C-alpha positions in Angstrom: -77.2 50.3 -18.5 -78.7 50.3 -21.9 -79.7 53.3 -24.0 -83.3 53.3 -25.0 -82.4 55.0 -28.4 -79.8 52.3 -29.2 -82.3 49.6 -28.4 -84.9 51.1 -30.8 -82.4 51.8 -33.6 -80.9 48.4 -33.7 -82.6 45.9 -36.1 -81.0 42.9 -34.4 -82.6 41.7 -31.2 -80.7 43.0 -28.2 -80.4 40.8 -25.2 -81.7 43.7 -22.9 -84.6 44.5 -25.2 -87.1 43.4 -22.5 -85.5 45.7 -20.0 -86.0 48.8 -22.2 -89.6 49.4 -21.1 -88.4 49.7 -17.5 -85.8 52.4 -18.2 -88.2 55.2 -17.4 -88.4 54.0 -13.8 -86.7 56.4 -11.4 -85.2 54.9 -8.2 -85.3 56.5 -4.8 -82.1 58.4 -5.4 -82.7 59.3 -9.0 -80.0 59.4 -11.7 -78.0 62.4 -10.7 -74.5 62.6 -9.3 -75.7 62.6 -5.7 -77.6 59.4 -6.2 -74.6 57.6 -7.6 -72.3 58.9 -4.9 -74.7 58.1 -2.1 -75.2 54.6 -3.4 -71.5 54.0 -3.8 -70.9 55.3 -0.3 -73.6 53.0 1.1 -72.0 50.1 -0.7 -68.6 51.0 0.7 -69.9 50.4 4.2 -69.9 46.7 3.6 -66.4 46.3 2.2 -63.4 44.8 3.9 -61.5 48.0 3.2 -64.0 50.0 5.3 -64.0 47.5 8.1 -60.2 47.3 8.3 -59.9 51.1 8.0 -62.4 51.7 10.7 -60.7 49.2 13.0 -57.4 50.9 12.4 -58.8 54.4 13.2 -60.5 53.2 16.3 -57.4 51.3 17.5 -55.2 54.5 16.9 -57.9 56.6 18.6 -57.9 54.4 21.7 -54.1 54.0 21.7 -53.5 57.7 21.5 -56.0 58.4 24.3 -54.8 55.6 26.6 -51.0 55.6 25.9 -50.3 58.9 24.2 -49.3 62.3 25.5 -52.3 64.0 23.8 -55.5 62.8 25.5 -58.4 64.5 23.7 -61.0 61.7 24.5 -60.3 59.9 27.7 -62.0 56.7 28.9 -65.1 56.1 28.4 -64.3 57.6 24.9 -67.5 59.8 24.7 -66.2 61.6 21.6 -65.6 58.2 19.8 -69.0 57.1 20.8 -70.4 60.4 19.4 -68.5 59.7 16.1 -70.0 56.2 15.9 -73.5 57.6 16.5 -73.0 60.2 13.8 -71.7 57.6 11.4 -74.7 55.3 12.2 -77.1 58.2 11.7 -75.9 58.7 8.2 -75.1 55.1 7.3 -78.4 53.5 8.2 -80.6 55.7 5.9 -78.0 55.4 3.1 -77.9 51.6 3.4 -81.7 51.4 3.4 -82.0 53.7 0.4 -79.4 51.7 -1.5 -81.4 48.5 -0.7 -84.6 50.2 -1.9 -82.8 51.2 -5.1 -81.5 47.7 -5.6 -85.0 46.3 -4.9 -86.4 48.6 -7.6 -83.7 47.3 -10.1 -84.4 43.7 -9.1 -88.1 44.1 -9.6 -87.6 45.6 -13.0 -85.2 42.9 -14.0 -87.6 40.2 -12.7 -90.4 41.7 -14.8 -88.2 41.9 -17.9 -87.1 38.3 -17.3 -90.7 37.2 -17.0 -91.5 39.0 -20.3 -88.5 37.3 -21.9 -89.7 33.9 -20.7 -93.2 34.6 -22.0 -91.7 35.6 -25.4 -89.6 32.4 -25.5 -92.7 30.3 -24.6 -94.7 32.0 -27.4 -91.9 31.5 -29.9 -91.7 27.8 -28.9 -95.5 27.4 -29.2 -95.3 29.1 -32.7 -92.5 26.7 -33.7 -94.5 23.7 -32.5 -97.5 24.9 -34.4 -95.5 25.4 -37.6 -93.9 22.0 -37.2 -97.3 20.4 -36.8 -98.6 22.2 -39.9 -95.5 21.1 -41.9 -95.9 17.6 -40.7 -99.5 17.6 -41.8 -98.5 19.0 -45.2 -95.9 16.2 -45.5 -98.5 13.6 -44.7 -100.9 15.1 -47.2 -98.1 15.1 -49.9 -97.2 11.5 -49.0 -100.9 10.5 -49.4 -101.1 12.4 -52.7 -97.9 10.6 -53.8 -99.4 7.3 -52.8 -102.6 8.0 -54.7 -100.6 9.0 -57.8 -98.5 5.9 -57.5 -101.6 3.8 -57.3 -103.2 5.6 -60.2 -99.9 5.1 -62.2 -100.1 1.4 -61.4 -103.7 1.1 -62.5 -103.0 3.0 -65.7 -99.9 0.8 -66.4 -102.0 -2.3 -65.9 -104.7 -0.9 -68.2 -102.1 0.0 -70.8 -100.7 -3.5 -70.5 -104.1 -5.0 -70.9 -105.0 -2.8 -73.9 -101.6 -3.6 -75.5 -102.3 -7.3 -75.0 -105.8 -6.9 -76.6 -104.5 -4.8 -79.5 -101.7 -7.4 -80.0 -104.2 -10.3 -79.9 -106.5 -8.5 -82.5 -103.6 -7.8 -84.8 -102.4 -11.4 -84.6 -106.0 -12.8 -85.0 -106.6 -10.4 -88.0 -103.4 -11.6 -89.6 -104.3 -15.2 -89.2 -107.8 -14.6 -90.5 -106.4 -12.9 -93.6 -104.2 -15.8 -94.5 
């Protein structure tokens, strides 16, 4: 679980930053000790430890009542049946509430993940736009460089022509003076 204060204080992007807006959502159980214990108890019903433990208790119960000296629940085991009914009466709502709580968390995570994907898509589009603008700037700079190179070539040719003309005049003036 992330702390909303730590997500706001941190300057670096936190990988759960898109989950922070959903922290205010309260689940069916709430956030108190009863909620946490009830959910952990509901989760315990599906564990191998519970199934093995219940099988052992039922086996001992039946063994004591069939083969033991103390027969407190004889066949058809009405007290055992009542214990199973009581267990089912509490287990079913706890399991359903735990599933509802998990569904709330899954929904919040799905919304946060969708926001994250949208942010990634926006960032990707921004990078593509910047890359296109930089590419256009590079093309403009290359065109300007080509234009300057062409102008330099023209000026060099003009200087060469003028130098040749000046040289020819100086040489023709020297020959006319002699």
